[in-house]
N, C-alpha and C positions, 0 to 999 in steps of 0.2 A: 559657749562651751560645747565642745564636741567629744562625746564619749566613745565614738566608733573605734578609735585606735586601741582603747582598752579591750574591747571585744575581740578585735583582730589579733591582738598580741596574746591575751590570756584566755580567751574563750575556747570552748570545745567546738570542733566542726559539727554542724548540725544542718538539717534541711527541713523546711516547712513544705509538706506535701498536701496539696489541695485535694478535695474529693474527686476532682477531674484528673488527678495524676500530675498536675503541674508542680514542678519542684523548684524551690527557691533556696539556694545555698546561703548559709549565714554562719556566724559563730556566736555562741552564747554560754552562759553559766547555767549548769543544771546540777542541783544538789538535793539530796534527800531531805525531806521535812522531818524535823524531830517532833515526836508525838508528845506535846505538852497537855493535850486533852484528848478526848475520844473522837474528835471531829473527823479524823482521817483513818480510823481504825476499821471501817467496814470493808468487807471483802466479797468475793464471789465464789460460789461452789461451782466447780467444773467437773468434767467427767473423770479426771484423774485426782480430784481432791480440792481442798480449799486454797484459794489464792488470795493473799492479803492485799494485793494491788497497791504496792508502795506508791506514795505520793511524793512528788518532787517540786522544787521551786525552780522555775525557768526565769532567767533575767537575760534579756537580749535587746538588740537594737530595735528602733521603732519600725523598721522595715525588714522583714515582712510583718504586716499588721495582724497579729494573732487575735486581736479583739474582734476582727471581722471574720474569723474562721467559721466555716460551715460544718455541720455534722459530716463526718467522714474524712475531715482533714486531720492531719497528725504531724507530730515532730518526729524526725528520725535522727538518732544520734548514736554513734558507736555501736551499730547493730541492734539497737532497741527502738521500738516504736512507742510513742507516748501520745495519749489522748489529751486534748486540751479541755480541762474542766472549767476554768475561769481565767480570763485575761483582762488586764487593765493597763492603760497608758499612764506613765508618770511624766509630768510636764516640767520643763524649765522655762518659766515665763509662759509664752504662747505656743512654744514648740514642743512636740513630743521628744522626751529625753531618752526614755527606754520603755520597754514593756516587761511587766512581770506577769507570770502565769502560774497557776497550779496545774500540774500535769500528772498523769499517772500511766504506768506501764500498761500497754494494751494486751489483753489476754485473748488469744485467738485459738479457737478449737478447729480441728480438722474434720 
């Protein structure tokens, strides 16, 4: 079973950018996580105030492999940069079927 056509047809255009600046275009689903507990409620104080750092669920094809992402890598989608907090492969038998990840908006200060 191949899930790639589902990502191509319904997914948002996104890019995985490595810490070296290499860019891999893909299509994926990115949606906000609903807060059922306090696990994702922590934020960051910035120079201009508190940022709640919204967390999102990423579901995308097995390539690019976000599970091997190094610090400094990120997802770029529709003008927003997302840091990868955690990623795991989901398998169909022996083959990677898709990757899910917890990502959050990157807060950058000037």
